[in-house]
N, C-alpha and C positions, 0 to 999 in steps of 0.2 A: 699484431698490435701496431697502430700507426705511430709515427714520431710524436705527434701531438698527444696521443694517448699515453705514451710512455712518460712524457714530460709531466703528466698530470697525476702520476701514481701517488705522489706524496700528498697532494692537496685536493685533487678533484673528487675523490671518492670518500671524502670526509662526511660522515653522518652527523648532521646538525640536530641536536635536540631542540625542542621548542622552548625558548627561555620564558621565564615568568615576567621579566621586565627587560626593557631595552633602552639604551642611550646611544646617542650618535658616536660618542667616543668616551673612553674611560678617563675620569678625572678624580683626584682625591676628593672625598666627600667633605663638603663644608658644613659647619654646624647649621642646623636648620632651626631658626627661632620659633617659639610657640606662637600660634596666631594670637593677635591682640584680642579678638572677640570670637566667640563661638558662632559658627555660621547660622545656627538656629535663631540668632538675633536679627538676621536679615534674609532668611530663606523664603520669604514671600515676595521679594522683589523679582520682577520678571522682565526679560528682554522681549522686545516687540519688533517684528520684522516689518519694515515699511516698503521695501522694494528698492529700485524699480523691478517689476516683473518682466525682465528680458534677459535672455541667456548670456552667460559668459563662456569662456573657452572650455571645450570638452575634447578630450583625447581618447576616451574609452567608451565603447558601445557594445551591446550584446543583445541577443534574443535567443529564441528556441524554436525549432522547426514545428513543434506541436502546439505552440501558443501564439496564434497570429496577432493577438492584441497586446501581448506583454513584451516589453522591452526594458532595457536598463542603460543608464549612462553614468559616467563618472566625471565629475567636474574637476578642474585643476586646483580647486581649493574648497569646493562645496560638497564633497562626499558623493555617495551613490544614490541615484534616484531611480524610481520605477514607475512605469505606467502599465495599467491593465485595460486601458480603453483606447489603445492605439495612438497615444500622444495627446489626447484631449486634456488630460490632467497628469501631473507628475507629483510624486510623493518622495521625500527623502527617507531612506530606509537604513542609513548607517549612523545617524546622529548620536545614538545613545551608547555606542560601543567603540567606534573607531576613534583612535587617538591621533589621526592625521587626516586632513581634509583633501589632500591632493591624491587623485586617482590616476594610475597609469594603465591599468588593464582590468578588464572584466571578462570572465568566461563562464557560461552556463554549461554544465555537463550535458553533452548530447544525449546520453542515455538516461538522464534523470534531471528534469527541470527544477527539482527542489534543490539541487546542489549547485552553488555558485561560488566561484573563487574570485577574489578581488586583490589586485596588486596595487599598493599605494605608492605615490610618487610618480608624477608624470615624466615621460621620457623626452619630449621636446624641451631641451634645457635652455629656454629663453631666460632673459634677465630676471624675471620675477618667479622663476621656478621654485616650487615648494617641495621639501623632502617628504618621503613616506616613512612608514615604520614597519614594512613587511607585508605579509599576506593574511587576508581574512577569508573565512569560509562560512557559508550558510548551508544548512541542510533542510531549510523550510522556506525556500523562495524569498529569503531576505528578511524574514520576521526576526530571527535571532542570528547572532554572529559570534564566531570564535576566532581569536588571533592564533594563526597556526605557524608562525615562524618567520624567518628571514628578516629579523628586526633591523639589521644594519644594511639592508639592500639599497637604501637611498631611493633610486629611481627604478621603476619596473616597466619594461617595454611591452611585454606580451605574456599571456598565459594560454596554454593549450591543454585540453583535457582529452584523454583517449575516448574515442567514439562509443565504446561499449563498457568501459570501466571507469566509473566516476572517481575512483581513488587514485588513478594514475594520472598525474598532472605534471606539466613542465612549465617552468617560469624563466623568462628571459630577464635577468637582472643586469641593469646597466651600471648600478653602483652610485657612488657619491658624485654629484654634479660638480663639486668644487675641490676635489682632492682625491688622491689615490686611496683605494681600500680593497681588501682582499675578497670581499663578498660580492664578486661579480661573476658573470657567466651564465651558463644554463644549469638550472637546478631541477631535480626530479624528485617526486615523492610517489611512492607506491602504496602508501597507506593513508591517503587523503589528507596529507599535511602533518601527520604526527612526527615524521622524520623526513629529512631532506638529504639528498646527495648532490654534490657539485659535480656534474658529469662532464662539463666542458668549461675550461678556464683558459684565458689568454694571457692576461696580465692584470696588475692592480690598477691599470689606467685605461683598460678597455673592457667593456661589458657587452652582454647580449642585448640587442634592441628589438629583434623580431624573431618569430618562430613560425614555421609552417609545418603542418602534418599532411602527409599524402592522404587524400580522401579514400584512396583504394587500398592502401596498406599503411596503417597507422604506425608501424614499426619504422617507417621512413620519415625522418624529420630533417628539416633545414633550419639552420640558425645563422642569423646575421649578427656580426660583432661590430662595435663602433668604438673607436678611440676618440673621446671628446672630453672637453673640460671647460668650465667657466671659471673666471676669476673676476675681481673687481674691475680690471682694466682690459680684459681680453676674453675672447671666446675662440676655441679651436675645435675643428671638426676634421678628423682624418689623421692617419698615421699607421704605423706598422701593426697596431693591434686590430685594426678594422679587417673584416674578412667574412667569407661565406663558407659554411660548413654543412656536411651532410652525415647523417647516421642511418644505417639500415637495420639496426638491431635495438631500436627503442631507446637509444641514447647511451648504450654501453660503450661504443666506440664511435669515433668521428673521423671524417676525411675532409681535408680542406679543399675547397673548390675555387678559391679566390683567383688563382693564376691559371685556371683552366682556359683552354682555347676559346677565344672570342670575348672574354671579359677584359676590362680596361687594364692597361699597364700603369705603372707609376703609383702614386699615393692614392689610397682608397679612403673614402669617408663613410658616410652613412649609407646603409643598404636596407631596402625593404624586399621581402621575399614572399612568394605565394605559389601554390600549386593548383593547376587546373584539374577539372574533372577527368581530363585525359591524363592518366597516371604519370606519364613521362614528361609532360609539359610543365616546366617550371619557369616562373617569371622573377625578374629582379629589377629594381630600379637602383642604380648605383651612382653615388657621388664620386666623381673623378673628373679630371680634365677632359677625358673622352667618355664621359658618363652618359647615361640615358636609360632607356628601357631595354632590357636584354631578355632573350627567350632561349630556353633550352628545350629540345624535344627528345632528349635522351637522359633525362634524370640528372642533369647538371654536368654531364661529361663535357659537352661542348656547348657554346653559346654563340648567338649573334645579336648584334644591336638592331632592334627594329625601329627605334625612334630616338632621336637626339635633340628634339625641340627643347628650347630653354624653358618654355612655360611649364613643362613637366618636371623640371629638375632645378629650377631657380631656388635660391635660398635652401639648399638641400638639407642642411642640418635641422631645419624646422619642419620639413615635410618628409619626402621620400617614403611614401606609403603606396603599396600596390596590392590589389585584391582581385583574385580570379573569380569569374562567374562560376557558380557551383555546378552548372550543367553544360554550358556552351564553352568549349575550349578555345574558341576564337574571340571570346569576349573577356576583357580585362579592364579594370578601373585603376586610375592613378589620381592621387590626391595631392594637390598643391594649393596655390591661391584659389584655383578653381577645382571643380570636380570633373574629371575627364573619363570618357569611356571609349574604348576601341572595340569594334566588332569585326575587325579584319586581321586578327592575330597580332595586334600591337603595332601595325604599321602607321595607322592614322588614328587620331583621337578627336573627339567632339566634346565640347564643354556642356555639361548639364546645368540647368538652372537650379540654383539652391538658394535658400533664404539668406545666406551669409557667406563671406569669403574665408579663406585660409582653413583648409580641410585637413583633418587628422585621423579620423576613424570611420570605418565602414564595416557593417555586418550585413550579410546577405543570407536570407533564409535558404538553407540547402535544398528544400523541397519546392521553393517558389522564388525564383530569382528576381521577380518583380517586387517582392517585399523586402525592404531594407531600412536600416537606420544609419544615418550619417552624422558625424560630429565635426564641428568647426569652431572658429573663434566666437561664434554667436550662440553656441549651444548645441542641442541635438534635435534632429528632425527626422520624421518617418515618411517613407513613401510606400505606396501599395501598387504603384504603376511604373516601376523601374526608373524613378527619378523625374517623371514628368511633373508631378506636383508633390508638395511636402507639407507636413504639419507645421504648426506655428512654434516659434521659439519664445513667444511672449507670455509663456506660462512657466518660466523657469527663473526664479530669483537667484541666479548664480553669478551675478555681476562681480567683477574684480575692481575694487576702487583703491586708489593710491592714497588719497588724502580726503579730508572732510572739513567743511566749515558749516556753520549755522548762521543764517542771515538774521537781520533785524525785522523781517516781516512778522506779522502777527496773524496766525501762528508762524513760528519760524520755519524756514525751509532748510533742507539739508542738501548740500551741493558737493559734488566730486567728479572726478574724471574716471570713466569706466574703460578699462583695458579692452582693446579691440572694438571700441565703439565710440561714443561721444561723451561730452560732459553732460551732467544731469543736475538740475535743481528740482527737488521733490518735496511735496508738503510733508511736514512732520505729523500732521493730523488734518483731517478734513471734517466737514459738516455732514458728509454722507456716510454710507456704510463701510466703504473701504477706500484705500488709497490706490487709485488706478492710473491708467495712462494719461488721462486728462489732467492729472494732478502733478505732472512733471514736464519739464521742457529743457532743451539744450541751452547752454549759455556760452557758446563760442569755444575757443581753445580746441583741445583734442583729447586723445585717449589717455595721456600719461601725466598731465600737468596739475599744478596747483590752481586753485580758484580763490579770488578775493572779491568780495562784494562790498560796496561802500556802506558804511554804517548809517549815513544820513540819507541814502538813496539806494536801497539794496537791489534795485533793478538796473543799476550800473554795475556791470560785472567784468572783471579781468580774469582771463583764463589762458594758461600756457600749455604747450605741448611741443617738446623738443625745439624746433626752430621757429616757433610761432607764439605770439602773444596777442590776444585780442582784447579790445574794449568793446563791450556790447551794451547797447541800450535795449533792454528786453521789451520795452513798450513799443519801440519803432522797428526793432529788428536790425538797426544800423550796427554793423560790425566792422571794426577797423583794426588792421594789423599794426601794432605799436611795438613790435619786437625791438629791443635796444640796439641790435646790430643785425639788420636783415640780410645777411650774406648767407644764402642757403648752404648748409654744410654737408648735405646728403652725399654719402660715399667717401667722404674725406675722414682721415684720422684726426684725433684731437690735437695732435701736435702741429697740424697744418693750419689751424684756425687762429684768428686774432683773439677771439674770446671763446672760452670753452663753456658751453651751456650743456648741462646734463639733460638726459631724457626726461627727467622730472624735476626741472629746475624750480627753485622757490619763487613764489609771487605773493607778496605780503603787503597789506596796507598798514599805515601807522594807526595805532589805536587812539592817537590824539588828534590827528589831522587826516581826514579821509581823502584829501587831495594828494597826500604823499604816498607814493608807491615804491616798493623795493623789489628788485629782481636780482637773482644771483647767477653769476657765471663763474669764472675764476676770481672775479672781483664783485663787489656789491654795487649795483646801479641804483640810482634814485631819480624819480621823476616827480615834479611838483605841478605838472600841467597835463595830467592824464595821459602821459606817454608821448606827447608832442616832441619832447626832447628829454635826454637822459644825461646824467653825469655819473661817473664812477667816483664813489666816495671812499674807496679803499684801494690799496694796492692788491696784488695777488695774495689772497688769503689761504693759499694751498701750498703743499710741498713742492709743486711744480717740477716733479721728477720726469724728465723728458723720456726716460726709458719706459714710462708707463703711459705714454701719449701716442703710441703708434696705432696703425690701422688695426681693427678688430677682425676676427675671422681667420680663415686660412687653416691649414696650408693650401687648401684648394680654392675655397670661395671666401672672399672678404664679406663682412657684414657690418658696415658702419651705419648704424642707426642713431647713434649717440647714447645707447644704453651703456656702452662701455667707455664713453668719454670720462676721463678721470682727471684728478686734480681740479675739482670743481667745488664751488660753494653749494652744499646740499640743503642747508636750512638757514633761514634768516628769522630771527625772533626779536621784534621790538618789545621792550618792556612796557606793560600797562601802568607802571608806577612812575616812570621817568621818561620824558620825551626824548632825551638825549642818549638813552641807554639802548643799545642794539647788540644782540648776540649773533654770531655767525659760526656755523660748523661746516666742515668740508668732508667730502667723501674719502679723503685720504688721512683723516684722523686728527685734524686741527680744530681748536676752538679759539675764536677771537671775540673780543668785546670792545665796544667803543662807548665812552660815557659823554662824548661831546658831539653826538650826532654824525659821526663818521670822519671827523677831522683827524683823529688819531685812533689807532687800533692796538690792542695788546693781545699777545698770544698767551692764552690762559689754559692751554691744553693740559689735562691731567697727566701725571707722570707715566712714562712708558711701562714702569713696573706694574701699574694698575690698569692702564688702558694701552695695550700694545700698539706700536706704530701700524699705520695703514688700516686702522679701524674706520668704519663709516659712521659719522655723527648723524644719526637718523632723525633725532628730534632734540630741540632745546625748548624748555618750558620756563620762561621767566616767571617768578612767583607773582601772583596777583596780590600778595599780601606784603611783600618786602622787596625793595628794589635790589638789594644785594644778593638775594637768594635766587638760584636757578637750578634746574635739573636737566641732565642730558641722558639720552639713551643712545647707545652705540651698538653696532652689529659688526660681527666678523664672520658671519656664516659663509660669505663668498670666499673666505680663506679656509673653509671647512672647520671653523671654530663656532660651535653653537652655544657657547656660554653667554648668559645674560650680562650686559654691562650697563649699569645705571649709576650715575654719580650726582652728588649734591654739593653745591657751594653756598656759603652764607656770606662770602666776602668778595663778591664780584669775580670769582674765579681764581683768586690767589691760592686757595686750598680747596681740595675736593675730597669727598668721602664716598666710598663705594656703598651702595644701598641695594643689595639684591637678595638679602636673606629671606628664605621661604619660597623663592622661585626655583623650580627644578633646574638642575645644572644644564640640561640640553635645550632649554626653552629660551631662545634668544628674544630680546625685547626691542621693539621698534619705536615705541612712543610712551612718554610719561606726561601726564597732566595733573595739575593741582586744582582741587575744588576751590572755586572762587568764594564760597561761603564758609569754608572751614580751613584754616591754616593747617598744613601737614597732612590733609586727607588727599592721598594720591591715587591715581589710576594708571595702570600700565597695560599696554597691549602688545602681544608678541605673536610668534608663529603658531603657538598652540593654545592661546587663550588670553583671558583678561584677568588682572589681579588688582587688589585693592590694599592700600596700606593706611592705617589709622595713626601712624607714629612717624611721619615724615620719611618713610622708607626703611626704617629699622627692621621691620618685618612685613612680609607680604602674605596674602592669602587669596584663594581663588574667588573671583567674582563671576565665574562662568555661568552659574545658574542654568537656565535653559538654552543658552547660546550654543549653537553647534561648535564643534572643534573646527576652526577655520582661521586662517591667518588674519590677524588684525594689523592693519597698516596705519591707522590713525584713530584718534579719539578727540572729542571735543565736549566740554560741559556747557550746556545752554539751558537757561531757565530751570535749573535743578534737574535736568535730564542729562544722562550720559549717552552720547551718540558715537557709534562705532562704524568705521569704514572697514568692512571686511573684504578680503581678497578671494571671493568665491561665493558669498552669500548676500551680496548687496549691503544695504544699510540696515542697522538694527539700533533701537533705542531702549535703554534701561530707564523706564519712566520713573521719575520721582525718587531721587537719591537723598531726599531730606532725612530719612531714617539713618542713613550712613553718617550724615552730618551731625546727627544728634547722639550717636552712640558714644557712650562713656562708661567708665568703670561702674558708676552708680547704676546704670542701666543693666549692665551685665550681672550685677549682684542681685538685682530685683527679681522677685518671683513673678511679678506682673508689671507691665508698663505700657502706657499709651503714648505713642509718638505724636507730636504736634502735627496735625495735617498741614500741608502746604496750601496756599491760597487756591481756591477753586473758582473756575470761571463758568459763567452761564453760556456754554457753547457745547455743540455736539450732543445735545440732549433730545433732539427731535422736536417737532412742533406740536402744538395742541396737547392731546392726551397721549400722543405716541412716544415711543422711546427711540433710541438710536437704531440705525438700519442694520440689517444682517450682513453677513459676509458674502463674497462671491469668489468664483474661481479666478485666480490670477490677479489678486489684489493684495496690497499691504494692509496690515491691521491698524485700526485706530485705537487710541487708549480709551478706557471707559470714561464716559461723561459723568461729571459730578465731582464730589469730594471723596478722596481716597483716604481711608483711616487704617493705619497700621497699629497693631498692638501685639504685645508679646506675653505669652503665658508659659511659664517654665514647665508646668504640667497641665494637662487638659482637665477641666473640672468634671466631676462625676455627674451623672444624670440627676442626682438629687439637689445639686447646687443651682440656685437661681442665677442666670446669667442674662444680662441685657445690655444693649448698646442704645443709648438715647441721644437724639439730636435735640438741642434746645435753642431757642432764639435768644436775642439779646436781653429779653425780659425773664429769661429762665423758664419760659413756657415750653411745654413739650411739643416739639414739631412731629417727631416720629420715634417709635420704639421698635427695636429689632431684637428678637429672642431666638434661641435655638428651638423653641417649641411653641411656634405661633398656634393660635386656636384652630386655624385651618390652613391648608397649603396656600402660601401667599408670598409675595415679594418681600415681606417683612421677616423672612427667615434668616437667622444668623448661624453660620457654621463656625465652630471653634475647634482648635487643635493645639497640641503642644508646639511651642516654637512661635515664630512670627505668623501673624494672621493679617490678611488684607481684606477689608470690607469697603465697598463702594456705595456711598449714598448718592443716589442720582439727583439730589437737590430737590426732590419732589416731596410734597406733603402727602399724607395717606391717600390711597386710591379711593375713588367712589366705590360703593358696593356694587355687586353683580348678582346675577342669579343663573342657575344652571340652564344651559341651552340658549343663552341670550345671543341674538343675531343683531349686529349693528351695521349700518352703512355709514362710513366716514365718521365714525365716532369711537370713543374709547372711555376708559374709566381711570386712567393714570392721574395722579394728583397734580395740582399746580406746582410750578417751579418756584423755589424759594426766592424771595427778594434779595438783591444785593445787600450785604450787611455783615454784622458779626454774629457768629454762631458758636455753640459749644458742643463737644461730643463727650459723653460720659459713659465709661464702661463700668459695669457693676458685676462683680463675681462674689456671690454670697454677701458678706457684710463689708467687702472691700470695694471701693470705687475710686476712679481717678478721672478728672475732667481736664480737657484741653480746649483752648480757644482757637478758632480759625476764622477766616474771612471768605465770604462769597462776593465776587466782583462781577460786574457786567462784562460782556464781551467788549474788549478794548477797541474793537473796530467800529463800535456803534456810539451814537451820541444821545441815546435815550436818557431822559432825566429821571431823578428819583420819584418825582411826582407822577410821571407817566408809568413807571414800573408799579407804583402803588395802586394806581387806578386799574391797571391790568390785573394785578394780583387779587385785588378785592373782588373784581367781577368773576375771575376764575374760581375763587373760593365759593362764591355764591352758586356758580354753575355746578361745581362739584357737589355742593350740598343738595342742590335740587335733583341732580342725577341720582344721588344716593337715596333721596326721598322717594323718587319715582321707582327705582329698582327695589327698594325695601318694601314698597307698597305691593309690587307684583309678587315678590317672594311671600309676603304675608297673606295675600289673597290665595296663593296656591296652597299655603299651609292650612288655611281655614277650609278651603274647598276639600282638601284631602280628608280633614276631620269630619266634614259634613257627609262626605260619601261613606265614611266608616260608620257614622251614626245611622245613616239610612240602611246600610247593610245589616247592622246589628238589630235594627227595629223590625226587620222582616220576621213575620211569625208572631208578633205581639197580638194579644187578644183584642177583639173589637176593632175599632177604626184607628187605633193608636199608630200603627205602621203607616196607614194612609196619610194621617195628619202630619206625621214627621216627614214623610217623603215629599208632601206638598210644600211644607215649609223649607225643606232643603232645596227644592227646585227654585223656590222663590228667591231665597238668599243667594243661591249660586247665580241666578240671572242678574241680580243687581251687582254682584261681584264681577261677573264677566263683563258687564258694561263698563265698569271702571277699568278693569284690566285692559280691555281692548282699546280704550281711549289712551291709556298710558303706553301700551306696547303692542306692536303688530304681532299677534299670536299666530298668524299664518306663516310667519317666516321660519323656515326650517334649515335653510342653507344659505351660503354667502350671497348669492345673487337673487334670492327670493324678493328682496326689497324692490327690485325693478318691476315686480308684478304686484306686490302688495305694499301699499304706501306705508312709510315709516310713521311712527306715532311720537308722542310727546317726549318720552325718555331719550329716544334716538335724536330728535331734533335738538333737544337741549345739549346732549353730549356733542353733537356735531358743531354746535355754536362755539364750544371750547377751541376747536381747531381754527375757527375764524379769529377768535380773540387772541390766541396764543401763537398764531402762525408767524408772527414777527415780534421782535422786542419793541413793542410800541403800546401806547394807550389804546383802549378799545374805541372803535368808531361809534359815533352817535347811534347809527342804525343797529349796531350789534347790541347796544344797551336797550334800544327799543324792542328789538326782537326778543331779547331775554325777558324783559318785563312782561311781554305779551304771553310768551310760552310759560313763564312762571305762574302767571295768573290763571292760565288754562289748567296747568297742573294742579294748582291749589283747589280749583273747583272739584277735580276728581278726588283729591285727597280728602276734601270735606265730605264728599259722598261716601267714601270708604269709611271715614270716621263715624258717619251716621249708622252705617251697617254694623260696624263693630261695637258701637256704643249702645245701639238700640235693638237691632234685629238679633244679634247673637245672644244677649242676655235673655230676650224673650224666648229664643229657641232653647236655651239651656233650661229655662223653667218648664218648657214643654216636655223635653226628654227626661227631666228629673222625675216626672210623674210615672215614667215607664222604666225607671232604673237603667236608662241608656246613658253612657258617659257623656259629660258635658264637653262643649268646645272650649279648649284652653287657648287663650290669647297670649302669645309670647311677646 
């Protein structure tokens, strides 16, 4: 037994049962208040993903030898995704089960592609790293998942599964990123995750980061250990816990290789390890002063450095990934800022072209080395030709955003900075089918910063990113660097700088004067001339502890990017109620307020007994209702404390009250916002979800709904929508929170209730008789066009109860009625259930009639859009009813007058009526013709010439009916493009005219009116002919058949 093995007797062979629940650390349970309202009162609210559809950072990828089109990737906040078409489309497959969005490792069992293991918690522990909650397993290719243990693992670096036994699995557990914990090392399960053994343990500060199985002998394993930790003001990589180990008995015993001949001396940092197809050839990339790529040709006994180039080992803590070709022992890949390949045994490397930089993961098909999936800071991409070309990353909405604002555009735009990419302003909704690449644009700045857009001119945008602040005119593209102190700090520690600007320093405009701009360093800067000059309006508002301002990184490699710059102002929040009132919070736990525009500042930090020192003030929300009220959210997760910290003051910070009841103890919160329309209605976003409070924070309840579990970094309320900046799933919008604003005890006590609909706008409805467009691959979702009606039913009505939803105009005339049981399948169907219901009226009057098999060219039957004005919605259930008033307004971007809307509406109603008349005529003709054919059939065999006379009369009437039908409708059309061969007739021409009239929000043209009059007259001629047949010929025919006891024609 090795020395290391003997040291692990007490702890390493501990069998860990799979726990039912997990928390980051044990704390005394605090009383959990009851939710203010049952979630059934708002369970029809739905989050909507808007994008952008471009990838975010991915560190885990996987595939299977037998499935050439199927691959998996794990986002660092966005969960697990799967493609079955070689990367053309990706689908999230972990949303409903996983309780953490950060993915560190994925492995598909080589012997059974149904079995997948996923380790949560990414291992490159950069400043925005998110924790995991253990290992998940699927036995049906990702359709369903089970949590199988290691809940306190924190970050997981790798998973390896035995090539012939899907139940034998090894996990490299790095552990907590921000503190010591015992659940580190190599864990093994022999029963598919039911129980786990810790088979290799180093210390509570060093964990396993990589694993490699010998492809020729899976009892041989190599494990890389890494001693690393992050804190608010530092990051360290390397120490006595780092090392390389080998087992030859499936993990029962281990031998340390770290100091074997040829490997670096001194302090060791992060290590990546892989084994070639040649059984004895082992590769390692080692962080050390004399680090680089190392190769062993005797199973790790001796080593030699084959390459020491810095481009392969720079910023080693973030990269240090190495992958052997599964067939050629001379070929090996190294991942760093670029993706590199050597074909000469590791001596020289060539960079491969990839869609994005900063590479973290690679899986190579063991039976086809040209087939691979790579992951990087821009997502995941697949190659079938050894890396010559790659699939797109613009179909993965996994962007990580730090902050979010909503502009004053109409419709508003959503803006933020995407980690590892650029800033983005994206449409909250479009007039098309989806929200695509054409609907977003960059706005200066960079990957980490805040964004501020002028309220009076939202195309003037300020955007920051560590040592950069831009002013951009979107219209001209003119971008200017207006950073308050443009002394580039890269590579320097915070203590060496005149001003300390954090990686994501605040940039905020005054809500009263859009020319006043605030920026935070260790002081608050103000500019009144768009950044031409700045003044510091505060002293240092931080603790300014010099011991926490040293260089970051080490002990081997420094990493000064400003992520760990400490003692900085992290948030600035001007009050929307008082122009002189400004709040500031620091990343070292201080809260200051000024009530005179920055002349004097007061330290109003909550007491340390409630908010421990060195907390990070993540957000401050000045109340939009009361100047003295504000809310703060603070985090301590970088001190390995995951408790939520939220406080409220009502006296300008003199006193504070903790308000976290109902939020799980391990769910830290980054942001709190107050609804501008309802005092005390609060929203909170944190690492594991979104919460709502209806009572000023006294109690919280989940507002997650369909939003995936993903870190929430920021929230903003805009136009009664709640917008979320996720750190792994791009931007999402909870459309229409007016039901939350209306919730009250009286609503909760009611058995039925109709929420007052918010104002609806005539936009996103489609032109003419058409509706909104359909979806497309790789695009964000639009909200439904029209008026959204929410109503609550405590119990669902039975089938015998009459239920209807009526829309009435301002004169109480019925516009449209919706019921659960329409006379025929139609858009007028109403579905009801117990709980909250959502129904969307598309603002249209009833559709024109149709008939079966109808083929139109550029025409439709949807009803006209309602005029701007006042409407009512009335819900009736049995003998109970409730009515609410709402408003339909024109698209605010347009200048159409009420008189023009009226003229357009009147003509469209006439068109709809004539289309219905034409189609009703065709349907009636066909009904009569069917009865005539039946009469002729039944008359056969009658005595004398009765059958002949009936048949002759049938043919005569059918001929006259056919002439009318063929004038109204092109009966030869049987498929969508037949009208190109057979000219359209009156009903299609009239229906097409609707598209002309309704194609824009404008009065109809004079020629459109003329054409309608002409077509309407022509139609009337045919309707009159039909009336003659029905009023004269059919009664005569009925008299004829009556003499022979043949049933008469019934006109419906």
